C-alpha distance (Angstrom), angle and dihedral (degrees) to the residues before:
residue distance angle dihedral
M1 . . .
A2 3.80 . .
V3 3.79 90.9 .
R4 3.81 90.8 53.1
V5 3.82 92.1 51.5
L6 3.79 90.7 47.4
L7 3.81 91.6 50.8
I8 3.81 91.8 48.9
C9 3.82 91.2 50.1
L10 3.80 91.3 47.4
A11 3.81 91.6 49.4
A12 3.81 90.9 49.0
V13 3.81 91.7 51.6
L14 3.79 92.5 47.5
L15 3.81 94.0 47.2
T16 3.80 94.5 47.4
G17 3.79 89.2 48.1
C18 3.81 87.5 65.0
A19 3.80 92.9 58.3
E20 3.77 115.6 118.1
P21 3.81 116.6 -125.3
V22 3.79 115.1 -114.2
D23 3.81 123.8 -135.2
L24 3.80 106.0 -129.0
S25 3.81 97.8 179.7
E26 3.82 92.7 104.5
N27 3.79 91.8 46.8
V28 3.81 98.1 53.1
T29 3.81 95.7 56.6
R30 3.80 91.8 82.3
K31 3.81 132.6 59.4
P32 3.83 113.6 -75.3
D33 3.79 117.6 -105.7
G34 3.80 117.5 -106.7
F35 3.78 139.3 -164.7
F36 3.81 98.8 -52.8
H37 3.81 94.0 48.8
G38 3.81 87.9 49.2
L39 3.79 89.3 50.3
L40 3.80 90.9 51.6
H41 3.81 93.9 44.7
G42 3.81 90.5 49.3
F43 3.79 92.0 48.1
I44 3.82 92.9 52.8
L45 3.81 92.1 41.8
L46 3.80 95.9 118.4
F47 3.81 93.6 48.4
S48 3.80 90.9 46.0
F49 3.78 90.9 50.8
I50 3.79 93.0 51.5
G51 3.80 90.9 46.4
S52 3.80 92.1 48.1
L53 3.79 89.5 58.2
F54 3.80 89.9 63.0
S55 3.82 102.7 31.8
D56 3.80 134.3 42.2
N57 3.82 90.1 -152.7
I58 3.82 94.2 68.5
A59 3.80 119.6 81.0
I60 3.78 129.5 -174.7
Y61 3.81 97.6 -148.4
N62 3.80 129.3 33.2
A63 3.80 113.4 -129.5
N64 3.81 93.1 -160.4
N65 3.80 99.4 72.7
T66 3.79 140.9 128.0
G67 3.79 94.5 -107.5
G68 3.78 120.1 -126.9
F69 3.80 97.2 21.9
Y70 3.81 92.7 51.3
D71 3.80 90.5 45.5
F72 3.81 91.8 50.0
G73 3.80 91.4 49.0
F74 3.80 90.2 47.9
L75 3.81 90.6 50.8
V76 3.81 93.2 48.6
G77 3.81 92.1 46.1
A78 3.79 92.8 47.7
S79 3.80 90.1 48.7
M80 3.79 90.6 52.0
S81 3.79 91.7 46.0
I82 3.78 97.6 47.1
G83 3.78 94.0 34.9
A84 3.79 100.2 -122.9
G85 3.76 110.4 173.6
A86 3.78 93.3 7.5
S87 3.76 96.1 108.7
S88 3.76 120.8 76.8
R89 3.74 132.9 167.4
S90 3.69 126.0 -141.3
G91 3.61 116.0 -162.8
């Protein structure tokens, strides 16, 4: 079990080491996105993911954001989109 966890961690480090750095200079010239943009981006998460598979111009998450408020909006929007917590059983 410990060997499996170690191999997964090693693979994650090696794969993220291959990531190309992104130039954010064009992105930071405008006002950072807040809660409502995060909410929208979280809500369209699945569509953004599918689009990002076919185009390099589509991103799932905006790097130029206000921090916690954007993240919270993104989380709420993604939860609404995916349906986390929407199902309940009575019985």
